[in-house]
C-alpha positions in Angstrom: -34.1 -44.2 22.5 -30.5 -43.5 21.4 -28.3 -41.9 24.0 -27.3 -38.5 22.5 -24.0 -38.7 24.5 -23.0 -42.1 23.2 -20.2 -42.4 20.8 -21.7 -42.7 17.4 -20.4 -45.4 14.9 -19.6 -42.7 12.4 -17.2 -41.1 14.9 -15.5 -44.5 15.5 -15.2 -45.1 11.8 -13.7 -41.7 11.1 -11.3 -41.7 14.1 -10.8 -45.1 15.9 -11.0 -44.9 19.7 -8.3 -47.0 21.3 -9.9 -46.8 24.7 -13.7 -46.2 24.6 -13.9 -46.7 28.4 -11.5 -43.8 29.1 -13.4 -41.6 26.6 -16.6 -42.3 28.4 -15.1 -41.3 31.7 -14.0 -38.0 30.3 -17.4 -37.3 29.0 -19.0 -38.3 32.3 -16.7 -35.9 34.1 -17.7 -33.1 31.9 -21.4 -34.0 32.4 -20.9 -34.0 36.2 -19.3 -30.6 36.3 -22.1 -29.1 34.1 -24.7 -30.6 36.4 -23.1 -29.7 39.7 -21.5 -26.3 38.9 -23.3 -25.2 35.8 -22.5 -25.1 32.1 -20.5 -21.9 32.5 -18.0 -23.7 34.9 -17.8 -26.6 32.5 -17.1 -24.2 29.6 -14.4 -22.5 31.7 -12.6 -25.8 32.4 -12.8 -26.8 28.8 -11.2 -23.5 27.7 -8.5 -23.8 30.3 -7.8 -27.4 29.2 -7.7 -26.4 25.5 -5.3 -23.5 26.3 -3.1 -25.9 28.3 -3.1 -28.3 25.3 -2.1 -25.5 22.9 0.6 -24.3 25.2 2.2 -27.8 25.5 2.1 -28.5 21.8 -0.7 -31.0 21.8 -2.1 -31.2 18.2 -5.6 -29.8 18.6 -7.5 -27.1 16.7 -6.8 -23.7 18.3 -9.4 -21.7 20.2 -10.5 -18.9 17.9 -11.9 -16.8 20.8 -10.9 -16.4 24.4 -12.6 -14.6 27.2 -13.1 -10.8 27.0 -10.1 -10.2 29.3 -6.4 -9.4 29.1 -4.2 -12.1 27.7 -1.5 -11.3 30.2 -2.8 -11.4 33.8 -1.8 -8.5 36.1 0.4 -10.8 38.2 2.4 -11.8 35.1 3.0 -8.3 33.9 6.7 -7.3 33.8 7.8 -4.1 35.5 8.2 -1.1 33.2 11.8 0.0 33.1 12.4 3.7 33.3 10.5 6.6 35.0 6.8 6.1 34.6 6.0 9.5 36.2 8.2 11.3 33.6 6.7 9.2 30.8 3.2 10.3 32.0 4.3 13.9 31.9 5.7 13.6 28.4 2.4 11.9 27.2 0.4 14.8 28.8 2.4 17.4 26.9 2.0 15.5 23.7 -1.8 15.2 24.2 -2.0 18.9 24.9 0.1 20.0 21.9 -1.7 17.7 19.5 -5.0 19.1 20.5 -3.7 22.7 20.5 -2.2 22.3 17.0 -5.5 21.1 15.4 -7.6 23.7 17.3 -5.3 26.6 16.3 -5.5 25.4 12.7 -9.3 25.1 12.8 -9.7 28.9 12.4 -8.3 28.5 8.9 -10.7 25.7 8.1 -8.0 23.2 7.3 -9.3 20.4 9.6 -7.5 17.8 11.6 -8.2 15.0 14.0 -7.9 15.1 17.7 -9.7 12.1 19.1 -7.7 9.3 17.5 -4.3 10.2 19.1 -6.1 10.9 22.4 -7.1 7.2 22.5 -3.7 5.9 21.2 -1.2 8.2 23.1 0.1 5.4 25.3 0.4 2.9 22.5 2.9 5.3 20.8 4.6 6.6 23.9 5.4 3.2 25.3 6.9 2.2 22.0 9.0 5.4 21.6 10.4 5.0 25.1 11.1 1.3 25.1 10.8 -0.5 21.8 11.1 1.4 18.6 14.6 1.3 17.3 16.0 4.3 15.3 18.3 4.4 12.3 21.4 5.7 14.1 22.1 2.3 15.7 23.1 -0.9 14.0 21.1 -2.1 11.1 18.1 -0.3 9.6 16.1 0.3 12.7 12.4 -0.5 13.0 9.8 0.3 10.4 6.8 2.2 11.9 3.5 2.4 10.1 1.7 5.2 12.0 -2.1 5.4 11.9 -2.8 8.4 9.7 -5.3 10.2 11.9 -2.8 10.1 14.8 -0.3 12.3 13.0 -0.9 15.3 15.3 0.5 13.3 18.2 3.6 12.3 16.3 4.2 16.0 15.4 3.6 17.0 19.0 6.3 14.5 20.2 8.7 15.8 17.5 8.0 19.3 18.7 8.9 18.3 22.3 12.0 16.6 21.0 13.1 19.8 19.3 12.7 18.4 15.8 9.8 20.8 15.0 9.1 24.4 15.9 6.0 26.3 16.8 6.0 27.6 13.3 5.8 24.1 12.0 2.9 23.3 14.2 1.1 26.5 13.2 1.5 25.4 9.6 -0.2 22.0 10.1 -2.1 21.3 6.9 -0.7 24.5 5.4 2.2 23.5 3.2 2.1 25.9 0.2 4.2 28.6 1.9 6.9 26.3 3.2 7.6 24.9 6.7 4.3 23.2 6.6 3.3 19.9 8.0 1.2 17.5 5.8 -2.1 16.3 7.2 -1.0 12.6 7.4 2.2 10.6 7.0 3.3 11.7 3.5 7.0 11.0 2.8 6.9 13.0 -0.4 5.8 16.0 1.6 8.0 15.5 4.7 10.7 13.2 3.6 13.0 13.5 6.6 10.2 12.3 9.0 7.8 10.0 7.4 8.7 6.7 5.8 5.4 5.1 5.0 2.1 6.6 3.8 -0.7 4.9 5.7 -3.8 7.0 5.6 -5.3 5.3 2.5 -7.2 2.9 4.6 -6.1 -0.7 4.4 -2.9 -0.1 2.5 -0.9 0.4 5.7 -1.5 -3.1 7.1 -1.0 -4.7 3.7 2.3 -2.9 3.1 3.5 -3.6 6.6 3.2 -7.4 6.0 5.1 -7.2 2.8 7.7 -4.9 4.3 8.4 -7.5 7.0 8.5 -10.2 4.3 10.9 -8.1 2.2 13.1 -7.7 5.2 13.4 -11.5 5.3 14.0 -11.6 1.5 16.9 -9.1 1.8 18.5 -11.2 4.6 18.0 -14.6 3.0 19.4 -13.4 -0.3 22.5 -12.0 1.4 21.9 -8.4 0.3 21.8 -7.0 3.9 21.1 -8.6 7.3 18.1 -6.8 8.6 17.0 -9.5 11.0 17.1 -7.1 13.9 14.5 -4.8 12.3 10.9 -5.1 13.5 7.9 -3.8 11.7 5.2 -2.1 13.8 1.8 -1.3 12.2 -0.6 0.9 14.1 -4.2 0.5 12.9 -7.7 1.4 13.7 -10.3 -1.2 14.4 -12.6 0.4 11.8 -9.8 0.2 9.3 -9.9 -3.6 9.6 -13.1 -3.6 7.5 -11.0 -2.8 4.4 -10.3 -6.0 2.5 -6.7 -5.0 2.0 -6.2 -4.9 5.8 -6.7 -8.6 6.2 -5.8 -9.8 2.6 -2.3 -11.1 3.6 -2.8 -12.4 7.1 -2.2 -15.9 6.0 1.0 -15.0 4.2 2.4 -13.5 7.4 1.7 -16.6 9.4 2.6 -19.0 6.7 6.1 -17.4 6.4 6.5 -17.1 10.2 6.9 -13.3 10.2 7.7 -12.9 13.9 9.4 -9.6 12.9 5.9 -8.1 12.5 3.5 -6.7 15.1 0.1 -5.2 14.4 -1.2 -2.8 17.1 -4.9 -2.3 16.6 -6.4 0.6 18.5 -9.8 -0.8 19.5 -11.6 2.3 20.6 -14.8 0.7 19.2 -15.5 3.7 17.0 -15.1 4.5 13.4 -15.9 7.8 11.6 -19.7 7.8 12.0 -20.4 5.6 14.9 -19.5 2.2 16.5 -17.4 -0.2 14.6 -19.6 -3.2 15.6 -22.6 -1.6 17.2 -24.4 -4.9 17.9 -21.4 -7.1 18.1 -17.8 -7.1 19.5 -15.0 -6.1 17.2 -12.3 -7.3 19.5 -13.7 -10.9 19.6 -14.2 -10.8 15.9 -10.7 -9.7 15.2 -9.3 -12.2 17.6 -11.0 -15.1 15.8 -9.9 -13.7 12.4 -6.3 -13.4 13.4 -6.1 -16.7 15.4 -7.7 -18.5 12.5 -5.0 -17.1 10.2 -2.3 -18.3 12.5 -1.3 -15.2 14.3 -0.4 -14.8 18.0 -3.1 -12.7 19.6 -2.5 -10.5 22.7 -5.5 -8.7 24.2 -5.0 -5.7 26.4 -8.5 -4.6 27.2 -8.8 -3.6 30.9 -6.8 -1.4 33.1 -5.8 -2.2 36.7 -9.0 -0.7 38.1 -10.7 -3.8 36.8 -8.6 -6.2 38.9 -10.9 -5.8 41.9 -13.9 -6.7 39.8 -12.4 -9.8 38.3 -11.3 -11.0 41.8 -14.9 -10.7 42.9 -16.2 -12.7 40.0 -16.3 -16.1 41.6 -19.2 -17.3 39.5 -18.1 -16.2 36.0 -21.0 -13.8 35.8 -18.7 -10.8 35.0 -17.0 -12.6 32.1 -20.4 -13.7 30.7 -21.7 -10.2 30.9 -18.6 -8.7 29.2 -19.1 -11.2 26.4 -22.8 -10.3 26.0 -22.6 -6.5 26.0 -22.2 -5.2 22.4 -19.7 -2.5 21.6 -22.2 0.3 21.2 -23.4 -0.3 24.8 -19.8 -0.2 26.1 -19.5 3.1 24.4 -22.7 4.3 26.1 -21.4 3.3 29.5 -18.5 5.7 28.9 -20.9 8.6 28.9 -23.4 7.6 31.6 -23.3 7.8 35.4 -22.8 5.1 38.0 -26.5 4.6 38.5 -27.1 3.8 34.9 -24.3 1.3 34.8 -25.5 -0.3 38.0 -28.9 -0.9 36.5 -28.0 -1.8 32.9 -24.7 -3.7 33.3 -24.8 -5.1 36.8 -28.6 -5.4 37.0 -28.7 -7.9 34.2 -27.5 -10.8 36.5 -28.3 -11.4 40.2 -24.7 -12.4 40.9 -23.5 -9.1 39.3 -26.1 -7.1 41.3 -24.6 -8.5 44.5 -21.1 -7.7 43.3 -22.1 -4.1 42.5 -23.1 -3.6 46.2 -19.4 -3.9 47.1 -18.4 -1.2 44.6 -18.5 2.5 45.1 -19.9 4.9 42.5 -16.4 6.3 42.0 -15.0 2.8 41.4 -17.7 2.0 38.8 -17.0 5.3 37.0 -13.3 4.7 37.1 -13.6 1.3 35.5 -16.2 2.1 32.9 -15.0 5.6 32.0 -11.2 5.5 32.1 -9.6 2.2 32.8 -8.7 0.6 29.5 -5.6 -1.6 28.7 -4.5 0.8 26.0 -4.3 3.7 28.4 -1.9 2.2 30.9 1.9 2.0 30.2 2.2 -1.2 32.2 -0.4 -3.0 30.2 1.0 -1.8 26.9 4.6 -2.6 27.8 3.6 -6.1 28.8 1.8 -6.6 25.4 4.7 -5.2 23.4 7.3 -7.3 25.3 5.2 -10.5 24.7 5.0 -9.7 21.0 8.7 -9.4 20.6 9.3 -12.6 22.6 6.9 -14.7 20.6 8.6 -16.6 17.9 7.4 -18.4 14.8 4.4 -16.2 14.0 3.4 -12.5 13.8 1.6 -10.9 16.7 -1.5 -8.7 16.8 -2.2 -6.6 19.9 -5.8 -5.7 20.4 -5.7 -2.7 22.7 -9.0 -1.4 24.0 -9.1 2.4 24.4 -11.6 5.3 24.6 -11.7 7.6 21.6 -11.2 11.1 22.8 -9.7 10.0 26.1 -8.7 12.9 28.4 -10.3 15.5 26.0 -13.3 15.8 28.3 -16.9 14.7 28.4 -17.7 16.7 25.2 -15.3 14.4 23.3 -14.9 11.0 24.9 -16.9 8.3 23.1 -19.1 10.7 21.2 -20.2 9.5 17.8 -19.2 12.8 16.2 -15.7 13.1 17.8 -13.9 12.2 14.6 -15.3 15.3 12.9 -14.8 17.6 16.0 -11.8 19.8 15.2 -11.4 22.0 18.3 -11.8 22.5 22.0 -13.0 25.7 23.6 -10.8 27.6 26.0 -12.7 26.3 28.9 -12.3 22.8 27.7 -8.6 23.3 27.4 -8.4 24.6 30.9 -10.3 21.6 32.2 -7.9 19.4 30.2 -4.9 21.2 31.6 -6.2 20.5 35.2 -6.9 16.9 34.3 -3.4 16.4 32.9 -1.8 18.5 35.7 0.1 20.7 33.3 1.8 24.0 34.4 -0.1 26.3 32.0 -1.5 29.5 33.4 -4.7 31.2 32.5 -2.7 34.2 31.4 -1.0 32.0 28.8 -4.3 32.1 26.8 -3.6 35.3 24.9 -6.6 36.7 23.0 -8.4 33.4 23.5 -5.8 31.3 21.7 -4.6 28.1 23.3 -0.8 28.1 23.9 1.6 25.4 23.0 3.2 23.7 26.0 6.9 23.0 26.0 9.1 22.6 29.0 12.7 23.9 28.6 15.3 22.0 26.5 17.0 21.1 29.8 13.8 20.0 31.5 13.6 16.5 33.0 10.9 15.5 30.4 13.0 16.6 27.4 16.2 15.1 28.7 14.5 11.8 29.4 12.8 11.7 26.0 16.0 12.3 24.2 18.0 9.9 26.4 15.5 7.1 25.7 15.7 7.8 21.9 19.5 7.9 22.0 19.5 4.5 23.7 17.2 3.1 21.1 19.2 4.4 18.1 18.0 7.9 17.5 14.8 9.8 16.6 11.7 8.0 15.3 9.9 8.1 13.1 12.6 9.2 10.7 13.4 8.6 7.1 17.1 8.6 6.0 18.5 8.4 2.5 22.1 7.4 3.1 24.5 8.7 0.5 24.6 5.9 -2.1 27.1 5.6 -4.9 25.2 5.5 -8.2 24.8 1.9 -9.4 27.1 1.2 -12.3 25.3 1.1 -15.6 25.0 -2.4 -17.1 27.1 -3.1 -20.2 25.7 -1.6 -23.4 25.7 -5.0 -25.0 22.4 -6.0 -23.2 20.6 -2.9 -24.7 22.3 -2.9 -28.1 21.3 -6.5 -28.8 17.9 -5.1 -29.9 19.2 -2.5 -32.3 19.5 -4.9 -35.2 15.9 -6.1 -34.9 14.6 -9.7 -35.1 14.8 -10.2 -38.9 12.0 -12.5 -40.0 11.4 -13.8 -36.5 8.2 -12.7 -34.8 8.8 -11.4 -31.3 6.2 -9.8 -29.0 7.4 -6.8 -27.0 6.5 -8.7 -23.8 9.1 -11.3 -24.8 11.6 -8.6 -25.7 11.3 -7.1 -22.3 11.8 -10.5 -20.6 14.9 -11.2 -22.8 16.3 -7.8 -21.8 15.8 -8.5 -18.1 17.4 -12.0 -18.4 20.5 -10.3 -19.7 20.4 -7.5 -17.1 20.1 -9.9 -14.1 23.3 -11.6 -15.3 25.2 -8.3 -14.8 28.0 -8.8 -12.3 27.5 -5.4 -10.6 23.8 -4.9 -10.5 22.2 -8.2 -11.5 21.5 -9.4 -7.9 19.7 -6.1 -7.2 16.9 -6.9 -9.6 13.6 -8.0 -7.9 11.3 -9.7 -10.4 7.7 -9.7 -9.2 4.9 -11.5 -10.9 1.4 -12.4 -9.7 1.1 -16.1 -10.8 1.3 -15.3 -14.5 5.0 -15.9 -15.2 4.3 -18.5 -17.9 1.8 -16.2 -19.6 4.6 -13.6 -19.9 7.3 -16.2 -21.0 9.2 -15.9 -17.7 9.4 -19.6 -16.8 13.0 -19.7 -18.1 13.9 -17.6 -15.1 12.7 -20.1 -12.6 15.7 -22.5 -12.5 18.3 -19.7 -13.0 17.0 -17.2 -10.4 14.8 -19.3 -8.2 11.4 -18.4 -6.7 11.8 -16.9 -3.2 10.5 -19.1 -0.4 11.7 -18.9 3.3 11.4 -22.7 3.4 13.3 -23.4 0.2 11.8 -26.4 -1.7 10.6 -29.2 0.6 9.2 -31.2 -2.3 10.2 -32.6 -5.6 8.6 -30.5 -8.4 6.5 -32.4 -10.9 8.6 -30.9 -13.7 12.0 -31.6 -12.2 13.2 -33.5 -15.3 12.5 -30.5 -17.5 14.9 -27.7 -18.4 12.7 -24.9 -17.1 11.5 -26.6 -13.9 9.7 -24.9 -11.0 12.4 -24.1 -8.5 11.9 -22.5 -5.1 14.8 -21.5 -3.0 15.4 -19.7 0.3 17.7 -17.2 -1.6 15.4 -17.1 -4.6 15.3 -13.9 -6.5 11.8 -14.0 -8.0 8.7 -13.0 -6.0 5.9 -15.1 -7.4 3.0 -13.9 -5.3 0.1 -16.0 -6.4 -3.1 -14.4 -7.6 -2.8 -11.1 -5.8 -2.1 -7.8 -7.6 -2.4 -6.0 -4.3 0.2 -8.2 -2.7 2.5 -7.9 -5.7 2.3 -4.1 -5.5 3.0 -4.2 -1.8 6.1 -6.2 -2.7 7.1 -3.6 -5.3 6.6 -0.7 -2.8 8.9 -2.4 -0.2 11.6 -3.1 -2.8 11.3 0.3 -4.5 12.0 2.2 -1.4 14.7 -0.1 0.0 17.3 2.6 -0.9 15.9 4.7 1.9 14.5 2.1 4.3 17.7 -0.1 4.3 20.3 1.9 2.4 20.3 -0.7 -0.3 19.1 0.2 -3.8 17.0 -2.6 -5.3 15.6 -2.6 -8.9 12.1 -4.1 -8.8 10.1 -4.8 -11.9 6.5 -6.0 -11.5 4.9 -7.5 -14.6 1.2 -7.9 -14.8 -1.9 -8.0 -17.0 -2.1 -4.3 -17.8 -5.9 -4.4 -17.1 -5.3 -5.8 -13.6 -2.7 -3.2 -12.6 -3.8 0.4 -12.6 -7.4 -0.6 -12.8 -7.3 -2.6 -9.6 -4.4 -1.1 -7.6 -4.0 2.5 -8.7 -4.4 3.5 -5.0 -1.2 1.6 -4.3 0.6 3.3 -7.3 -0.3 6.5 -5.6 1.1 5.2 -2.4 4.2 4.2 -4.3 4.6 7.8 -5.5 4.1 9.1 -2.0 6.7 6.7 -0.7 9.2 7.9 -3.3 9.6 4.5 -4.7 11.7 3.6 -7.8 11.4 0.8 -10.3 9.6 -0.5 -13.4 5.9 -1.4 -13.6 5.2 -3.4 -16.7 1.7 -3.8 -18.1 1.8 -6.9 -20.2 -0.8 -8.2 -22.6 -1.5 -4.5 -23.1 -4.1 -2.8 -25.3 -7.8 -3.3 -25.9 -7.5 -5.6 -29.0 -4.4 -7.7 -28.5 -5.7 -10.2 -26.0 -7.8 -12.4 -28.2 -10.8 -14.1 -26.7 -10.4 -12.8 -23.2 -13.0 -10.1 -23.4 -14.3 -7.1 -21.6 -12.7 -7.4 -18.2 -9.3 -8.3 -19.7 -9.1 -5.7 -22.5 -7.1 -2.7 -21.3 -8.0 0.5 -23.1 -7.2 3.0 -20.4 -4.3 2.2 -18.2 -2.2 5.0 -19.7 -5.0 7.4 -18.8 -4.9 6.4 -15.1 -1.1 6.4 -15.2 -1.1 9.9 -16.5 -2.8 11.1 -13.4 0.1 10.0 -11.2 2.9 12.7 -11.2 5.6 10.2 -10.2 4.8 7.8 -13.0 6.7 8.0 -16.3 4.4 6.2 -18.7 5.6 4.7 -22.0 3.9 2.7 -24.7 6.8 1.4 -26.8 6.2 -0.1 -30.2 9.5 -1.9 -30.8 12.1 -3.9 -28.8 14.8 -1.3 -29.3 12.5 1.3 -27.8 12.1 -0.8 -24.7 15.8 -1.1 -24.4 16.3 2.7 -24.6 13.6 3.4 -22.0 14.9 0.8 -19.5 18.5 2.1 -20.0 17.3 5.7 -19.4 15.2 4.6 -16.4 18.2 2.9 -14.8 20.3 6.0 -15.3 17.7 8.4 -13.9 16.6 6.3 -10.9 19.8 4.6 -9.9 22.7 6.2 -11.8 24.0 9.7 -12.4 20.9 11.9 -12.4 21.1 15.3 -14.2 21.0 18.4 -12.1 17.5 19.2 -11.0 16.3 15.8 -12.1 13.9 14.0 -9.8 15.1 10.5 -9.1 12.1 9.6 -7.1 10.0 8.4 -10.0 8.9 5.1 -11.4 8.4 3.9 -15.0 5.3 2.3 -16.4 5.8 0.4 -19.7 3.1 -1.3 -21.7 4.2 -4.4 -23.6 2.1 -6.6 -26.0 1.6 -10.3 -26.5 1.4 -9.9 -30.3 4.4 -11.6 -32.0 5.5 -9.4 -34.9 8.9 -8.8 -36.7 10.9 -6.3 -34.7 12.6 -3.7 -37.0 16.1 -2.5 -36.7 16.6 0.8 -34.9 16.7 3.7 -37.4 20.0 5.4 -37.9 20.4 9.1 -37.4 20.8 11.6 -34.6 18.2 12.2 -31.9 16.4 8.8 -32.0 17.2 7.9 -28.4 16.2 11.4 -27.3 13.0 11.2 -29.2 12.2 7.8 -27.6 12.8 9.2 -24.1 10.9 12.4 -24.8 8.0 10.6 -26.4 8.1 11.1 -30.2 10.3 10.6 -33.2 9.8 10.0 -36.9 10.2 6.3 -37.6 10.1 6.7 -41.4 8.8 8.7 -44.3 6.9 7.4 -47.3 10.2 7.8 -49.3 12.4 6.0 -46.8 9.9 3.2 -46.7 10.4 2.7 -50.4 6.8 3.7 -51.3 6.1 5.6 -54.5 3.6 8.4 -54.7 2.9 11.0 -57.3 4.9 14.2 -57.3 3.3 16.8 -54.9 1.1 14.0 -53.5 -1.0 14.9 -50.5 0.8 14.1 -47.3 -0.3 13.1 -43.8 1.5 12.4 -40.6 0.5 9.1 -38.9 1.4 9.0 -35.1 1.1 5.5 -33.5 2.1 4.0 -30.2 2.6 0.4 -29.1 1.2 -2.2 -31.4 -0.9 0.4 -33.2 2.2 1.5 -35.2 2.0 -1.7 -37.2 -1.5 -0.8 -38.3 -0.1 2.7 -39.2 2.7 1.1 -41.3 0.2 -1.0 -43.2 -2.0 2.1 -43.7 1.1 4.0 -44.9 1.5 1.4 -47.7 -2.2 1.3 -48.6 -2.3 5.1 -48.8 0.6 5.2 -51.2 -0.2 2.2 -53.4 -4.0 2.6 -53.6 -4.7 6.3 -53.0 -1.6 8.2 -54.0 -1.1 9.7 -50.6 2.3 10.0 -48.9 2.3 9.3 -45.2 5.1 9.6 -42.7 4.9 7.4 -39.6 5.9 8.5 -36.1 6.4 6.4 -33.1 4.8 8.1 -30.0 6.5 6.3 -27.2 4.9 8.5 -24.5 1.9 10.6 -25.0 2.0 11.5 -21.3 5.6 12.7 -21.3 4.9 14.8 -24.3 1.9 16.4 -22.5 3.9 17.0 -19.3 6.7 18.7 -21.3 4.1 20.9 -23.0 2.5 21.8 -19.7 5.9 22.8 -18.4 6.5 24.9 -21.5 3.2 26.7 -20.8 4.1 27.4 -17.2 7.5 28.8 -18.4 5.7 31.1 -20.8 3.7 32.5 -17.9 7.0 33.2 -16.1 8.2 35.1 -19.1 10.5 32.4 -20.4 10.5 31.4 -24.1 10.1 27.7 -24.5 8.6 25.6 -27.2 7.0 22.2 -26.3 9.0 19.3 -27.6 6.1 17.9 -29.6 5.8 21.1 -31.5 9.5 21.1 -32.2 9.5 17.5 -33.4 6.5 18.1 -35.8 7.8 21.5 -37.0 7.7 21.5 -40.8 5.9 18.2 -41.1 3.5 18.5 -44.0 -0.2 17.8 -43.9 -2.5 17.0 -41.0 -1.8 14.7 -38.1 -3.7 11.5 -37.4 -2.9 9.7 -34.2 -3.8 6.1 -33.3 -3.3 3.8 -30.4 -4.8 0.6 -28.9 -6.3 2.7 -26.2 -9.2 5.1 -25.9 -8.8 8.3 -27.9 -8.2 10.3 -24.7 -4.7 8.8 -24.6 -3.3 10.4 -27.8 -5.6 13.4 -27.4 -3.5 14.5 -24.4 -1.2 16.4 -26.8 -3.8 17.7 -29.3 -3.7 21.3 -28.2 0.0 21.7 -28.7 0.0 20.2 -32.3 0.0 23.1 -34.8 -1.2 20.8 -37.7 -4.8 19.8 -38.1 -5.4 17.0 -35.5 -7.5 13.9 -35.6 -7.3 10.6 -33.6 -8.5 7.1 -33.5 -8.8 4.8 -30.5 -10.5 1.8 -28.9 -13.2 3.6 -26.9 -15.9 1.7 -25.1 -15.8 -1.8 -23.5 -13.6 -4.6 -24.8 -15.0 -7.7 -26.4 -14.0 -11.3 -27.2 -13.0 -11.9 -30.8 -10.0 -12.2 -33.1 -7.5 -9.3 -33.2 -8.6 -8.4 -36.7 -12.3 -8.4 -35.9 -11.8 -6.4 -32.7 -9.8 -3.7 -34.5 -12.4 -3.5 -37.2 -15.0 -3.1 -34.5 -13.2 -0.2 -32.9 -12.2 1.3 -36.2 -8.5 1.3 -35.6 -7.2 -1.3 -38.1 -5.1 -0.3 -41.1 -8.1 0.1 -43.4 -9.9 2.3 -40.9 -6.8 4.5 -40.6 -6.8 4.9 -44.4 -10.4 6.0 -44.4 -9.8 8.4 -41.6 -6.7 9.8 -43.3 -8.6 10.3 -46.6 -11.4 12.0 -44.7 -9.0 14.4 -43.0 -7.4 15.2 -46.4 -10.8 15.6 -48.0 -11.8 18.3 -45.5 -8.7 20.2 -46.5 -9.5 19.8 -50.2 -6.4 17.7 -50.9 -8.3 14.6 -52.1 -11.7 14.2 -53.6 -14.6 13.7 -51.1 -15.7 10.7 -53.2 -12.5 8.9 -52.2 -13.7 8.6 -48.7 -16.9 6.8 -49.7 -15.0 4.7 -52.2 -12.5 3.6 -49.6 -15.3 2.7 -47.1 -16.9 0.5 -49.7 -13.6 -1.0 -50.9 -12.7 -2.1 -47.4 -16.1 -3.1 -46.2 -16.4 -0.5 -43.5 
């Protein structure tokens, strides 16, 4: 019989053994330990050996999971500097006021969350007192991504600090009347406090990673040294189920982002129940992060557990902690000592003996209250270890109890996320538990009072002194007075005015050519941040590789395969392009970090992110919303736009609705330019509005969305005449008339107005010619650069009328006096042009590419959707026939003539 422990030939073949005898001795030693002391002892020695090997740099695969204990032993914990007693008092006041704020607001039905901050209070307080750097010191300070549901605790601390008043707290989630507080971290709603929106689950961790990466980008490019900034992201263990939460873990470790720390509040509960009812979320997360190359620090148990671990001479306690699923740990939190003795300790004879040495009070203390995330010393040790670790990001897995200190009615209850208030009796019990000097008489008419020691109290003085030492208040958003960026020379924009002659140029290429000129500008060129998700060659951007370089913190450690070519693949430590690989979400996170750099770092950057238009708003619209909330600025460019231009790619590539989604975002200025000169005008206007001299009352905190096409066509010269640029910016101007196009039509010929956007204007121009030459109809062609901006202007005009102000929508002004009906067409669903229908005085009709996309040639796809030139002609004739201006038979004749 073959010895199962013998070295197999396949092993020798794969990895030659220089000393088989020594190998056999090691194996025999392991067998001896397992036989004499048991397999658990053998496993313990193996884990310690592997940890030692990892610590000394021996090249071995890393352990993905360690014991269910703290990473930092009690004996190795550093002393916490400062006054722990005062910090405990401050934390108690914050716990009280957070609960009071939500409870007082509950009578208005506005909701709120109490239990999350109750579990995480020490995670925040320790950071605010000892680690988080503010913006009034050197550099940019730290960037704090606060867990959204913990916002009441952050407001409570700002109240204690004097930054908020009782009126503010009473207006929690009641913003319409002014002096209100938004439900969650919303910079657009409270721009002096919040920097980063985080409550859209999963986007906070993703954005934090790319913010830390962008900090390195700014430093390596010489824009600003922000190497002293640290990014802290506070997350929930349930939130880590979102794919975005872990999507970029490998990027963070690959680029060695030791300026980044995740703090995951492992209270083992999500909204409806346990996070991993039958499993262990901490161990799962540890393996996930270790596997991705992160440094993992576990802070699971408080000091009350030290005695239990000292008694565990057989390893039975460690084994049991690994076995018990999270839902049972949650149950222990709510049960008495007798239940825990039977269920936890009774599962193993060695544990049963240990339990005889423990009092009921000791068992309750350990299982009800003592968690690593609830003790300043444990949290301080974890944070300090995170900052001292170099070469990789750190994740801190801090175990807590959801609803801690709120009482038995809250702690660890499945429903506590939805519980919005405490009773007066529960508040009084909480007061006694926290030892706060609040009298029964302070509860007037059954309303819980806010608690605030005087401005000169030891607590407030200590809080403010600690923040002063760390660089001022936090969180805080600061927009430093910035001089407007100088406008690039007009030459870059005017280059498109004369058109392309007989050369076919796609608007995607026109945009890239414009950017190539703008990045050469001596004043602002280095502030451009080109972002692309592994499609640069698709969009004709490879010419930027050697001139700008692709950002890589390692530079280029290899010789590129195309080094002998003019447009070779060049990576550089100071590279300007962010080429993110196949990740629209990562690219958007890049964009968000760059777009808000004017506030985060006091450095205005000009990001442009170019992507398949179908893969932008469709996939990452939530991040576009986050961008608007974060007051970001820049250019989003949806390339290969439209439903019929991307030949052969088919349903999931054919964009027929991105402008519809963009129209729902109030911060997005959406344009569908038809010609290269229109792109130049829009970009020039965008640079002025976002980065230059904004007009009075003009919101600079917007971003632009441009759709550009991959269809090479001749680019016409910019029409002469007044108001063209204004029309382009506002969304509509007359490109030509039948007469100016040199088309002849009978005197008093029927007339129609054709409105087209993007590539559809070329079909309209062909239809204009066919209508004149074959049907005796005169058509004027208008370029609708932005259906959305036309609609918004009209909505504002409607609102002004309700205020008693006389105002005519721009679209009505532009079309005033235009003869005949209006027919609008785009390469998108009809809903896009139909946005303005109610404000057009003429008879209205529209064509669009409704339905799913399909694979075929451009001509066939356009015929399928009924938007090609011939379909426009038939639709125009039908509209005129309804008005009695052409014979009804002409419509049938045209259908037959064109094979419709």
